[in-house]
N, C-alpha and C positions, 0 to 999 in steps of 0.2 A: 504494500500500500504506500503510495506516495505521500510524503509529508506536505502539509500546507503551511506556508508562512503566515504570520499574523498580518491582517489587513489585506490579504490577497483576495481576488475575486474567486469565490467558490459557489457551487450550486447549492442553494438552500432548500430546494424542492423536497429532499428526503427528510428535512427537519421541520416541515410545516406543523406537525402536531406539537413538537417541542416548543416552537416559537409561539404558537397559540397559548400553550400552557404558561409559558414564561410571561407573556403579555398579561394574561389573566392574573398572574401572581404579582404583577406590578414591576417586573424587571425592566430596566432601561434598555434602550437600543445599544448603548455602549456595553452593558453587561452581556447582552445576548451576542453581540459581535465578538466580544472577548471569548465567550464560551465556544463559538463556532469558528473562530480564526478568520474573521472577515472584518469589514468596516461597518460602523454604525449606519452610514448612509446606504450601504447595501441592504442592511436589515430593514431600514425604514422603507426603502423602495420595494423590498420583498413583501413587507406587511401590506403596503398600499396595493400592490398588484394582486394579492391574495385575500383582500378584504379583512385583514386582521387589524382591528382598530382598538385603541385604548379606551377603556371606560373611564368616566370621570365620577368616582364615587362621592366626591364632595358636592356635586351638583344638587343632590337631593337635600342638602343642608345649607342651601344658599342663603336662606332667610333665617335669622336667629329665632323668629317666631315659630319655625318649623320643628324645633326640638327643645327639650328640657335638658338641663345639665345637672348631674349628680356627682358627688365626690366618690372616689374609689381609691383602692390601694392595690398596687402590683407588688407582689413579694417574689423575689427570685428563690429564696430559700425558706419558704413558709412551712407550716405544719401541714400534713404529717410528713415525717421523714425528710424534711428539708426539700420539699418539692415546690415548683412554681405554683402560684395561685393569684387569683384576682378576686377582690371583694368590693362590693358596691355599698353605698349608703342604703340602709334598709328602707328608706323612704321611696326608693325606686319601685318597690312592689306595689305602691299605691297608684302609680302612673298607669292610666288606661292602656297606653301602648305596650307597657311591660306585660300587663295582664293578658292582652290580646295576643302578643307575638312571642314573648320570651318566658313566661311563667312555666311553661311545660318543657323548656329546654333543659336537658341534663348535662350535656357536654358541649363545649365550644372549641372552635379553632381560632387561634390568634394569628393574624397576618401582620407582619411588621414591614414598614417602609421607613425611609429616612425621616419622614414628616408625619406619619399617621400610624395609629394602631387600629386595626379593624377586627372586630369580634364577630365571628360567623357561627350561628347555631348549627350544631352537627348531630345532636342526638336528643331524643325525647326521654323524659323521665319514665322509668318502668312502672312506677305506681305513685300514688299520693304519698307524700312523706319521703320521696326519693331524695337524691342529692340536692343541695342548694340552700334551703331555708332562706330564700331571698338573696343568697350570696352565691351566684354561679361560680363554680371553681373551674380553673383551667388545668 
């Protein structure tokens, strides 16, 4: 197999699924280019030609009236057994949006970018009284 030098023109066609996944994960064109050994402009034009567009997750929260803010704590070495965890102000459980969309979530996925932390619900609680008690754990 021939080696490809950094920032050389390479065919990205076989990486279309990887590029889609990385874009969904919020990876930059520079990051993707580095992973594939090509230039960020090649990645950008590949995305454009293949209809792989970046989503703007901040657009839904453009107006401050669209959301409520609650305090929370992120612990890198929290209980039990020094595992990561996230805890929210118990008042969040009184919010109608929490009750409608998050109260039944038992597990979450945390996605990190340089400027945002996005929490995505990944699992339902098995039963009433399952994990949480108003404090979803990561």
